[in-house]
C-alpha positions in Angstrom: 12.5 32.1 13.4 15.9 32.8 15.8 19.1 31.9 14.1 19.7 28.2 15.9 23.4 28.7 15.6 23.1 31.6 18.1 20.6 30.0 20.2 22.4 27.2 22.2 25.7 25.2 22.1 25.4 21.7 20.5 28.1 20.5 22.9 25.7 19.9 25.4 24.1 17.5 23.7 25.6 13.9 24.5 23.3 11.9 22.0 25.0 8.4 22.9 23.7 8.8 27.0 22.1 12.0 27.5 18.0 11.4 28.2 15.3 13.7 26.1 13.6 15.8 28.5 9.6 15.1 29.0 9.1 18.3 26.9 10.8 16.8 24.0 9.4 13.5 24.4 6.2 15.4 24.2 7.3 17.2 21.2 8.6 14.4 19.4 5.4 12.4 20.1 3.0 15.2 18.8 4.7 15.2 15.4 3.0 11.8 14.8 -0.3 13.0 15.8 -1.3 14.6 12.9 0.0 12.0 10.1 -2.1 9.6 12.7 -5.0 11.1 12.6 -5.5 11.3 8.5 -4.0 7.7 8.4 -6.6 6.9 10.2 -9.6 8.6 9.2 -8.1 7.1 5.5 -8.0 3.7 6.8 -11.6 3.4 8.2 -13.7 5.8 6.0 -12.0 6.4 2.5 -13.5 3.0 1.1 -16.5 3.7 2.7 -16.7 7.4 1.7 -16.2 6.6 -2.4 -18.5 4.1 -2.1 -21.7 5.7 0.1 -20.9 9.3 -0.6 -19.3 9.8 -3.7 -20.9 6.9 -5.8 -17.7 4.7 -7.4 -17.8 1.2 -7.8 -15.5 -0.6 -5.0 -13.7 -2.2 -7.5 -13.2 2.0 -9.1 -12.9 3.0 -6.0 -10.3 0.1 -5.0 -8.1 1.5 -8.1 -8.0 5.3 -7.1 -6.2 3.8 -3.8 -3.8 2.0 -5.5 -2.8 4.2 -7.7 -2.0 7.0 -5.0 0.3 4.4 -3.5 2.2 3.2 -6.3 3.0 6.7 -6.7 4.7 6.3 -3.1 7.1 3.5 -4.2 8.5 6.5 -6.5 8.4 9.5 -4.1 9.6 7.7 -1.2 12.8 6.3 -1.7 13.4 9.7 -3.5 12.5 12.0 -0.4 14.4 9.8 1.4 17.6 10.2 -0.4 16.9 13.9 -1.0 16.0 14.3 3.0 19.5 12.6 3.9 21.5 14.9 1.5 19.7 18.2 3.0 21.7 20.5 4.1 20.5 23.9 6.0 21.0 25.3 9.3 18.2 23.6 10.3 19.4 20.0 10.1 18.4 17.5 7.2 15.0 17.1 8.6 13.3 20.1 9.5 12.6 22.1 7.0 11.0 19.4 5.0 8.1 19.2 7.5 8.2 23.6 8.0 7.5 23.4 4.2 5.1 20.5 4.2 2.9 21.1 6.9 0.1 23.1 5.6 -0.3 21.6 2.0 -0.4 17.9 3.9 -3.5 19.5 5.4 -4.9 21.1 2.9 -5.0 18.3 0.2 -6.3 16.2 3.1 -9.1 18.1 3.3 -9.5 18.0 -0.5 -10.0 14.3 -0.4 -13.6 15.0 1.4 -14.7 16.6 -1.4 -16.8 15.5 -4.0 -16.9 18.1 -6.8 -19.3 16.1 -9.5 -21.8 13.6 -10.1 -19.5 12.0 -13.3 -18.3 8.7 -11.6 -14.8 9.3 -14.1 -14.6 12.5 -13.0 -14.4 11.8 -9.7 -12.3 9.1 -10.4 -9.4 11.1 -11.8 -10.0 13.8 -9.4 -9.2 11.9 -6.7 -6.4 9.8 -8.5 -4.7 13.2 -8.3 -5.3 14.5 -5.6 -4.3 11.1 -3.7 -1.0 11.5 -5.2 -0.5 15.0 -4.3 -1.4 14.3 -0.8 0.7 11.3 -0.6 3.8 13.2 -1.6 3.0 15.9 1.1 2.6 12.6 3.5 6.0 11.4 2.7 7.7 15.4 3.0 6.8 15.4 6.5 6.4 11.7 8.3 9.5 10.7 6.5 12.2 12.9 7.6 10.0 12.8 11.0 10.8 9.1 11.9 14.1 9.6 10.4 15.0 11.4 13.5 14.3 8.6 16.2 17.9 7.6 15.4 19.4 10.7 15.3 18.4 12.7 18.3 18.9 9.3 20.7 21.5 5.9 20.5 20.4 5.0 23.7 18.8 1.1 22.9 16.3 1.5 25.9 16.0 5.6 25.3 14.7 5.0 21.8 11.7 2.4 23.0 10.9 4.9 25.8 10.5 7.8 22.3 8.5 5.4 20.2 6.3 5.2 23.3 5.8 8.8 23.6 5.1 8.3 19.8 2.7 5.8 19.4 1.3 7.1 22.7 0.2 10.1 20.4 -0.2 8.1 17.3 -2.8 6.0 19.1 -3.8 8.7 20.6 -4.1 10.9 17.8 -6.3 7.4 15.9 -8.7 7.8 18.9 -9.6 11.3 19.1 -10.5 11.6 15.2 -13.0 8.7 15.9 -13.9 10.8 18.6 -14.0 14.0 16.5 -16.0 11.8 13.6 -18.9 10.9 15.6 -19.3 14.3 17.1 -19.4 15.6 14.1 -21.2 13.1 12.7 -24.5 13.5 15.7 -24.2 17.4 15.0 -24.8 17.2 11.3 -27.2 14.5 11.2 -30.6 15.8 9.4 -33.2 14.9 11.5 -35.5 14.9 7.9 -33.6 12.1 7.2 -35.0 8.7 8.8 -32.1 6.5 7.2 -29.2 5.1 8.6 -27.5 5.9 4.8 -28.1 9.5 4.7 -25.8 9.9 7.9 -23.1 10.0 6.1 -23.8 13.2 3.4 -20.7 14.9 2.2 -21.1 18.4 4.5 -20.2 15.7 7.7 -17.1 14.7 5.6 -16.1 18.3 4.9 -16.4 19.5 8.2 -14.3 16.4 9.5 -11.7 16.9 7.0 -11.2 20.9 8.0 -11.3 20.1 11.7 -8.3 17.4 11.6 -6.4 19.9 8.8 -6.0 22.0 11.3 -4.7 19.7 13.9 -2.7 17.5 12.1 -0.7 20.4 10.5 -0.5 22.6 14.2 0.7 19.1 15.9 3.5 19.2 13.9 4.5 22.9 14.2 4.4 21.9 17.7 7.2 19.0 17.3 9.5 21.0 15.2 9.4 23.7 17.9 10.0 20.9 20.8 12.9 19.2 19.0 14.5 21.6 16.8 17.7 22.1 19.1 18.3 18.5 19.3 17.9 17.8 15.9 20.2 20.6 15.2 22.8 19.1 17.4 22.8 15.7 15.8 22.9 16.9 12.0 26.4 19.1 13.8 27.8 15.9 15.1 27.1 14.0 12.4 28.5 16.1 10.0 31.1 16.9 12.6 32.1 13.1 12.7 31.9 12.8 9.2 34.7 15.5 8.5 36.3 13.4 10.5 36.6 10.4 7.7 37.7 12.4 4.7 37.9 8.7 2.9 33.6 7.7 3.2 32.3 8.8 0.2 28.7 9.4 -0.4 26.7 6.6 -2.4 24.3 6.9 -5.7 21.1 5.9 -5.1 21.6 2.5 -6.7 24.2 1.8 -4.4 22.2 2.8 -0.9 18.9 0.6 -2.1 21.9 -2.5 -2.5 23.3 -1.9 0.9 19.6 -1.4 2.2 18.8 -5.0 0.8 21.8 -6.3 1.4 21.2 -5.6 5.7 19.8 -9.3 6.8 17.9 -7.5 10.1 16.8 -4.7 7.7 14.6 -7.6 5.5 13.2 -8.9 9.0 12.0 -5.7 10.4 10.5 -4.8 7.3 9.0 -8.4 7.0 7.4 -8.3 10.2 6.1 -4.2 9.6 4.8 -5.4 6.9 2.9 -8.3 7.9 1.7 -6.1 11.0 0.3 -3.5 8.8 -1.5 -5.7 6.4 -3.4 -7.2 9.1 -4.4 -4.0 10.7 -5.3 -2.3 7.3 -7.2 -5.2 6.3 -8.9 -5.0 9.5 -9.8 -1.3 9.7 -10.7 -0.9 6.0 -13.7 -4.1 7.0 -14.7 -3.1 10.2 -17.6 -0.7 9.2 -19.0 -3.7 6.9 -18.4 -6.2 8.9 -20.4 -4.1 12.0 -23.6 -3.2 9.8 -24.0 -5.7 7.0 -22.9 -8.9 9.0 -23.3 -8.0 12.7 -26.5 -6.2 11.7 -25.2 -3.2 14.4 -25.7 0.9 13.7 -22.4 2.9 11.4 -21.8 4.4 15.1 -21.1 0.8 16.9 -18.5 0.4 14.7 -16.9 3.4 15.8 -17.3 2.3 18.8 -15.8 -0.8 18.4 -12.6 0.6 17.0 -12.5 2.9 19.8 -11.6 -0.4 21.8 -9.4 -1.4 19.7 -7.2 2.0 19.5 -8.2 2.3 23.5 -6.5 -0.9 24.5 -3.6 -0.5 22.2 -3.0 2.8 23.7 -3.2 1.2 27.6 -1.2 -1.3 26.2 1.7 0.7 24.8 3.8 1.2 28.3 2.9 -2.4 29.6 5.1 -4.1 26.0 7.8 -0.6 26.5 8.3 -2.1 29.9 8.3 -5.9 28.9 10.4 -5.1 25.8 12.7 -3.5 28.0 13.1 -6.5 30.7 12.8 -9.0 27.9 13.3 -7.8 24.5 12.0 -6.7 21.5 11.4 -9.9 20.0 9.3 -11.5 23.2 7.4 -8.7 23.5 6.3 -8.5 20.2 5.3 -12.7 20.5 3.4 -12.0 23.3 1.5 -9.3 21.9 1.0 -10.5 18.2 0.1 -14.1 19.9 -3.2 -12.6 21.7 -3.6 -10.9 18.4 -4.1 -14.1 16.3 -6.6 -15.4 18.7 -8.9 -12.3 18.4 -8.3 -11.8 14.7 -9.5 -15.4 14.1 -12.1 -15.4 16.2 -13.9 -12.9 14.5 -14.3 -15.2 11.5 -16.6 -17.6 13.8 -18.4 -14.5 15.6 -22.8 -14.9 15.0 -24.9 -11.5 14.8 -26.3 -10.9 18.3 -23.0 -11.6 20.2 -21.8 -8.0 20.6 -20.7 -8.4 24.2 -18.0 -10.7 22.7 -17.8 -8.7 19.8 -16.0 -6.1 22.3 -14.4 -8.8 24.1 -12.4 -9.9 21.1 -11.9 -6.0 19.7 -9.9 -5.4 23.2 -8.2 -8.4 23.2 -6.8 -7.4 19.6 -6.1 -4.1 20.3 -3.2 -5.7 23.0 -2.0 -7.2 20.2 -2.3 -3.7 17.7 0.0 -2.1 20.0 3.2 -4.0 19.4 2.7 -3.7 15.7 3.3 -0.1 16.1 6.0 -0.2 18.8 8.1 -3.0 18.0 8.8 -2.6 14.5 10.0 0.9 14.6 12.2 0.3 18.1 13.8 -2.5 15.6 14.9 0.4 12.7 16.9 2.3 14.7 18.8 -0.3 16.1 19.2 -2.0 12.2 20.4 1.8 11.2 23.4 1.6 13.9 24.8 -1.8 12.0 24.8 -0.2 8.7 27.0 2.7 10.5 29.5 0.2 11.5 29.9 -1.7 8.5 29.7 1.7 6.0 30.7 4.0 7.5 27.9 6.4 6.8 24.4 7.0 8.5 21.8 6.7 6.4 18.5 6.5 8.4 16.1 8.4 5.4 16.5 5.6 3.0 15.8 2.9 5.6 13.1 4.8 6.8 12.0 5.2 3.6 11.5 2.3 2.9 9.4 1.6 6.3 7.0 4.4 5.4 7.0 2.8 1.8 5.5 -0.6 3.3 3.1 0.8 5.7 1.3 2.8 2.8 1.6 -0.7 0.7 -0.5 -2.4 3.2 -2.7 -0.1 3.2 -3.0 0.2 -0.5 -2.9 -3.2 -1.2 -5.8 -3.8 1.3 -7.9 -1.3 0.0 -7.0 -2.6 -3.4 -7.8 -6.6 -2.9 -11.0 -4.9 -0.6 -12.5 -3.1 -3.2 -12.4 -6.0 -5.8 -13.0 -8.5 -3.5 -16.1 -7.1 -2.3 -17.4 -6.1 -6.0 -16.4 -9.6 -7.3 -18.2 -11.5 -4.1 -21.3 -8.8 -5.3 -21.7 -6.4 -2.8 -24.2 -4.4 -3.4 -23.3 -0.3 -2.9 -25.9 1.9 -0.7 -27.7 4.5 -2.4 -28.2 7.6 -0.2 -31.2 8.6 1.3 -32.3 5.1 0.9 -32.1 2.0 3.4 -29.6 0.0 3.2 -29.3 -3.0 1.0 -29.6 -6.6 1.8 -26.5 -8.0 0.9 -25.8 -11.6 -1.0 -24.8 -15.2 1.4 -21.5 -14.2 -1.7 -20.7 -10.6 -0.4 -21.1 -11.5 3.4 -18.9 -14.6 3.0 -16.5 -12.3 1.8 -16.6 -9.9 4.5 -15.8 -12.8 7.7 -13.0 -13.8 5.3 -11.3 -10.2 5.4 -12.0 -9.5 9.0 -10.5 -13.0 10.2 -8.5 -15.5 8.5 -6.4 -13.1 6.0 -5.2 -11.0 9.0 -4.5 -14.5 11.0 -2.3 -15.5 8.0 -0.1 -12.0 7.5 0.3 -12.1 11.2 1.6 -15.4 11.6 4.1 -15.1 9.0 5.6 -12.0 11.0 6.0 -14.2 14.6 8.2 -16.2 11.7 10.0 -13.3 10.7 10.7 -12.3 14.0 11.6 -15.7 15.6 14.7 -14.9 13.1 15.5 -11.1 13.7 19.1 -10.8 14.7 20.0 -8.1 16.8 19.6 -8.2 20.3 19.9 -6.1 23.2 23.6 -7.6 24.1 24.4 -7.3 19.8 23.4 -3.8 20.1 25.3 -2.8 23.1 28.2 -4.3 21.1 27.2 -2.6 17.9 27.1 0.8 20.0 30.8 -0.1 21.4 32.6 -0.5 18.0 31.4 2.6 16.8 32.3 4.9 19.8 35.4 3.1 19.5 35.6 4.1 15.8 34.6 7.5 16.6 37.7 8.0 19.7 40.2 6.4 16.6 38.9 8.9 14.0 39.3 12.2 16.6 
């Protein structure tokens, strides 16, 4: 890699006004392609893989997922602080992504292996691999997300940047489902006639390998495309910091106090947690809902999911335009309102109502895109407010808790679903045998998980969004006061 100091002049980047090029936006968006592919596959398939391929009890599988995510409660804030304090010619964020991309892909693949038939051996294997994978996921994703407020400080440009990011994110989710369907069809054994045989281990190994390669490559695309702007941003930060010698580094505990004393940030993480919890519960229960309640084939659940993600991808540009015209809160209210209607309707859906299933899936997709776009567009505004109040930019610690809550949403959703299915006496599938007939208690639990639980979470999120205080006018004032301070310092 060439020396960045000799490759460009950082003074050409006016981060407060200069627009990002199309190439930079595409490269930045590609950074979320790999993590979205892995997150999507883990959300939709991992619990099903544990119960139907590896042979774990649903409750035991829920514990595996919970342990890995609880570990993230430790590594996310730590990596966030370390990322903020990293000193490198490539800036604070890029070195983490460069050195973690390949281990991230390898450990993702390792989660789809079944190295033993002993359930306790498998339990501890998946626990250890889950912890290692989540560590590298954080080392890649947290510095990446922290780059958003660093490479541009323009209010609307950040929304545009996040639109590119989540276009790749949702596109990656859809791509992973198409790849899964192709691989499952290609490796289908014609000698096996039952659906449960179609979930053989080789399918998941190939799926994990292909997606691991794509994920790692996309991260390096991101690094290559935004390298100059990221380095320029770090130089500007160091220059501004040197102008104010009185600004002192805060300890980790003090930074946590700053984070949780920032009232707008508490609203943002609440909104994001509710949205992501609803999304993850739905994603995890869809295979069971489609197969066990709607009496459709396993391949049908992939098509339903594509309908959700495809609509979400199309609606990203719509919500971005609405956000620019009417504000982020209005866009979130409109999207979540549609999502709530669709989510509640799934509870009342009956077997055979396939057309209505796809109608509700499309409606849900329209709202899901606001869960991706709006909270992540709000968080850079919060970091600007923090800089105004403290004199320091600490994106890493704020983004650490955003990523942490995303993972907690996934962990809590899967953990509760695992124990809920076990408590409702859900019968595990036996490879190469017909699917067992589920008791009424299990079917009712599946319907509650697909309908009322996500609906309640979304309604709580709407309440929090109503009180979010940073409007476009407030953010403009924040930037003006920051600019005035910097002029005084210089």
